[in-house]
C-alpha positions in Angstrom: 0.0 0.0 0.0 1.4 3.5 -0.9 2.0 6.2 1.7 -0.9 8.2 0.2 -3.4 5.4 0.5 -2.4 4.7 4.1 -2.9 8.4 4.9 -6.4 8.4 3.2 -7.3 5.2 5.2 -6.3 6.9 8.5 -8.4 9.9 7.5 -11.5 7.8 6.8 -11.2 5.8 10.0 -10.7 9.0 12.0 -13.7 10.7 10.4 -15.9 7.6 11.1 -14.7 7.5 14.7 -15.6 11.1 15.1 -19.0 10.7 13.6 -19.6 7.6 15.8 -18.6 9.7 18.9 -21.1 12.4 17.9 -23.8 9.7 17.5 -24.2 10.3 13.7 -23.4 6.7 12.9 -25.2 4.0 14.9 -23.0 1.6 16.8 -23.7 -2.1 16.2 -26.7 -3.2 18.3 -25.8 -5.3 21.3 -27.1 -8.8 21.2 -30.5 -9.2 23.0 -30.9 -12.0 25.4 -33.6 -13.4 27.7 -33.1 -15.9 30.5 -36.1 -17.8 31.8 -36.5 -20.1 34.8 -39.6 -22.3 34.2 -41.4 -25.4 35.4 -43.4 -25.8 32.2 -43.8 -29.2 30.6 -41.7 -29.6 27.4 -44.7 -29.4 25.0 -46.0 -26.1 26.3 -42.5 -24.7 26.5 -41.8 -25.6 22.9 -44.9 -24.0 21.4 -44.7 -20.8 23.6 -41.0 -20.4 22.8 -41.7 -20.8 19.1 -44.4 -18.1 19.2 -42.2 -15.7 21.2 -39.3 -16.2 18.8 -41.6 -15.5 15.9 -42.7 -12.2 17.6 -39.2 -11.3 18.7 -36.6 -12.9 16.4 -34.0 -10.5 17.6 -33.9 -12.0 21.1 -32.0 -15.1 22.0 -33.8 -17.1 24.7 -32.2 -19.4 27.3 -34.9 -21.3 29.1 -33.8 -23.3 32.2 -36.5 -25.9 32.9 -36.6 -27.4 36.4 -39.4 -28.6 38.8 -41.1 -25.9 40.7 -39.2 -26.5 44.0 -35.8 -26.2 42.5 -36.9 -23.2 40.4 -37.9 -21.4 43.6 -34.8 -22.4 45.5 -32.5 -21.3 42.7 -34.1 -17.9 42.2 -34.0 -17.2 46.0 -30.4 -18.3 46.3 -29.4 -15.9 43.4 -31.4 -13.0 44.7 -28.3 -10.9 45.4 -27.0 -11.5 41.9 -30.0 -12.5 39.7 -29.3 -14.7 36.7 -32.8 -14.9 35.3 -35.1 -12.2 33.9 -38.5 -13.9 34.3 -39.7 -16.9 36.4 -42.5 -18.4 34.3 -45.1 -21.2 34.4 -45.0 -21.8 38.1 -48.0 -22.0 40.5 -49.4 -19.3 42.7 -48.0 -20.9 45.9 -44.5 -20.7 44.4 -45.0 -17.2 43.0 -46.1 -16.0 46.5 -42.9 -17.6 47.9 -40.8 -15.6 45.5 -42.7 -12.5 46.2 -42.2 -12.9 49.9 -38.4 -13.6 49.4 -38.0 -10.4 47.4 -37.2 -12.1 44.1 -39.9 -10.3 42.0 -40.4 -6.6 41.3 -43.9 -5.3 40.4 -44.8 -5.3 36.8 -48.2 -5.0 35.0 -48.1 -6.5 31.5 -49.0 -3.9 28.8 -51.9 -4.1 26.5 -54.2 -6.3 28.5 -56.5 -6.0 31.5 -55.9 -9.1 33.6 -58.8 -10.1 35.9 -58.3 -9.3 39.6 -58.4 -13.0 40.6 -55.5 -13.8 38.2 -53.0 -11.4 39.6 -51.2 -10.5 42.8 -52.9 -7.6 44.5 -49.5 -5.8 44.8 -48.5 -6.5 41.2 -45.6 -8.8 41.8 -46.9 -11.7 39.6 -49.6 -12.3 37.1 -51.3 -15.6 36.2 -52.0 -16.5 32.6 -54.1 -19.6 33.3 -55.9 -21.6 36.0 -55.9 -25.3 36.3 -59.0 -26.8 38.0 -59.3 -30.3 39.6 -62.2 -32.5 38.8 -63.4 -36.1 38.6 -62.7 -38.3 35.5 -65.6 -40.8 35.6 -65.6 -43.9 33.4 -69.3 -43.9 32.5 -69.1 -47.4 31.0 -67.6 -48.9 34.1 -70.0 -46.9 36.4 -72.9 -48.5 34.6 -71.4 -52.0 34.7 -70.9 -51.8 38.4 -74.4 -50.2 38.9 -72.9 -47.2 40.8 -74.5 -43.8 41.1 -72.9 -40.9 39.3 -71.2 -38.7 41.9 -72.4 -35.1 41.8 -70.4 -33.4 44.5 -67.0 -34.1 46.2 -68.7 -35.3 49.4 -70.3 -38.2 47.4 -66.8 -39.8 47.1 -66.8 -40.6 50.8 -69.8 -42.9 50.5 -69.0 -46.6 51.1 -70.6 -47.5 47.7 -67.4 -46.2 46.1 -65.0 -48.3 48.1 -61.9 -49.3 46.0 -63.1 -47.4 42.9 -61.2 -44.1 43.3 -57.7 -43.1 42.4 -55.8 -39.8 43.1 -52.2 -38.6 43.2 -50.5 -38.6 46.6 -50.3 -35.2 48.3 -46.6 -35.9 49.0 -45.7 -36.7 45.3 -47.8 -34.4 43.1 -48.9 -30.8 43.0 -52.3 -32.0 41.7 -52.6 -34.4 44.6 -51.6 -31.7 47.1 -54.0 -29.2 45.7 -56.9 -31.7 45.9 -56.0 -32.8 49.4 -55.4 -29.3 50.9 -58.6 -28.0 49.3 -60.7 -30.9 50.7 -59.1 -30.3 54.1 -59.8 -26.6 53.9 -63.4 -27.2 52.9 -64.3 -30.3 54.9 -61.5 -31.1 57.4 -59.5 -34.3 58.0 -62.7 -36.3 58.5 -63.4 -36.0 54.7 -59.9 -37.2 53.9 -60.2 -40.1 56.3 -63.4 -41.3 54.6 -62.0 -40.7 51.1 -58.9 -42.7 52.0 -61.2 -45.7 52.8 -62.4 -45.6 49.2 -59.0 -45.1 47.5 -57.9 -47.9 45.2 -54.4 -46.5 44.7 -52.4 -43.3 45.3 -50.4 -42.3 42.3 -47.1 -40.3 41.9 -48.4 -38.4 38.8 -51.2 -35.9 38.7 -52.5 -37.1 35.3 -52.2 -40.9 36.1 -55.7 -41.1 37.7 -57.3 -39.9 34.4 -55.4 -42.6 32.5 -56.4 -45.2 35.1 -60.1 -44.3 34.7 -59.8 -44.4 30.9 -58.2 -47.8 31.1 -60.9 -49.1 33.4 -58.6 -49.7 36.3 -60.8 -47.4 38.5 -64.2 -45.9 38.1 -63.2 -42.4 39.2 -59.9 -40.6 38.8 -59.3 -37.4 40.7 -57.1 -35.2 38.5 -56.7 -31.9 36.6 -58.8 -30.6 33.8 -56.7 -31.1 30.7 -55.8 -34.6 31.7 -59.5 -35.4 31.6 -60.0 -33.5 28.3 -57.2 -35.5 26.7 -59.0 -38.8 27.5 -62.3 -37.4 26.3 -60.8 -36.3 23.0 -59.3 -39.7 22.6 -62.8 -41.2 22.6 -62.6 -42.8 26.0 -65.9 -43.2 28.0 -64.9 -40.4 30.4 -67.1 -37.6 31.7 -65.8 -34.7 33.6 -67.6 -34.1 36.9 -66.9 -30.7 38.5 -68.1 -31.6 42.0 -69.8 -28.3 42.9 -66.6 -26.5 43.6 -63.2 -26.5 42.0 -59.9 -27.0 43.7 -57.5 -24.9 41.5 -54.0 -23.8 40.8 -53.1 -20.5 39.1 -50.0 -20.5 36.9 -48.1 -17.5 35.7 -45.0 -15.4 35.8 -43.1 -12.7 37.6 -40.4 -10.2 36.6 -37.1 -10.8 38.5 -35.9 -7.7 40.3 -32.6 -6.4 38.8 -32.5 -9.3 36.3 -29.7 -9.0 33.7 -32.0 -8.2 30.8 -34.9 -6.1 32.1 -36.1 -4.8 28.8 -36.3 -8.3 27.3 -37.9 -9.6 30.5 -40.7 -7.0 30.2 -41.2 -7.8 26.5 -41.7 -11.5 27.5 -44.2 -10.6 30.2 -46.2 -8.5 27.7 -46.1 -11.3 25.2 -47.4 -13.9 27.7 -50.7 -12.1 28.0 -51.1 -11.2 24.3 -53.1 -13.0 21.6 -50.2 -15.0 20.1 -49.3 -16.6 23.5 -53.0 -17.2 24.0 -53.2 -19.3 20.8 -50.1 -21.2 21.8 -51.5 -22.0 25.3 -55.0 -22.8 24.1 -54.7 -26.6 23.6 -52.9 -27.2 27.0 -54.7 -25.2 29.7 -58.0 -25.4 31.4 -58.9 -21.7 31.7 -56.8 -18.9 30.1 -56.7 -15.2 30.7 -57.0 -14.6 27.0 -60.7 -14.4 26.0 -62.1 -17.7 24.6 -59.1 -19.7 25.8 -60.7 -22.5 27.8 -61.2 -26.3 27.7 -63.7 -26.6 30.4 -67.4 -25.7 31.0 -67.0 -22.3 32.8 -70.7 -22.5 33.9 -69.8 -25.4 36.1 -66.5 -24.0 37.5 -66.8 -22.5 41.0 -63.2 -21.6 42.0 -62.5 -22.5 45.6 -60.7 -19.7 47.5 -58.8 -21.1 50.5 -60.2 -19.9 53.8 -56.9 -20.2 55.7 -53.2 -20.3 54.8 -51.8 -23.9 54.8 -48.1 -24.8 55.5 -47.7 -27.2 52.6 -44.7 -29.0 54.1 -46.4 -29.5 57.4 -49.6 -30.7 55.7 -47.6 -33.2 53.6 -46.0 -34.6 56.8 -49.3 -35.1 58.5 -51.0 -36.5 55.3 -48.1 -39.0 55.0 -48.4 -40.1 58.6 -52.1 -40.8 58.1 -52.2 -42.4 54.7 -48.8 -43.6 53.5 -48.5 -46.8 55.5 
């Protein structure tokens, strides 16, 4: 290269540097990143992530998927130096734990009015769906055994149903815990004692009782809404009985206080409550925040609101002492 060309190159570089310093030339955009902690199942995570990436292709998403307990423990342990931007697809009990520990900061998703019973009153978390618990009744088997159709949860304590009911153990499943604590809250230990006398088997999976009822192993499986809907859509002789009141779990998300990517975290929170996320969620959830996103008969849903706080760990210990023998 000649001396003249070298001088010209230095001049061009110098001018460019000067313009960059004055803000007349845009600097290359920093890579945008989003870190999620989630307890979502793989299928829901896949479709929701695909929908988010379509809406925001400029953002690289790192989703760390763990069970609810480890998600909560990790987020609390990292509170002084947060590594996640949003904790997503965890239940309201866990979200309240994170709120109490100071992991979340208040944030109201933009562009949507979330119903009051789907959000924390102080704005620290917002639920995008509710899962209700119900009875999966095998109508064919019910008729063969000449059993009455249960109408309300109290019916399940009648001796006529001895050995015909399945439910997940409160110590092994969030679904089982939700059913057990709600029944305790509504009716006390006496109800659970009588129900225990009719239980054919305690399961480790919340959806297993629906599969057992569909397979004819039990007449009645106590489980969650979409597990029942799945069997009904598969053509199994299953009917969903709501029982007069609905044990329920809210699932949602919260923005991590001082997360590494706050802008991207807020964009994800906004997305979760928009129409595209609603479409992605629709096949998998019982009741969604988005209008029209439901897989249950809302006229039969009567959401149970707990009358008293329950220490989940203490309850599980007492439940185990009574029924895991």
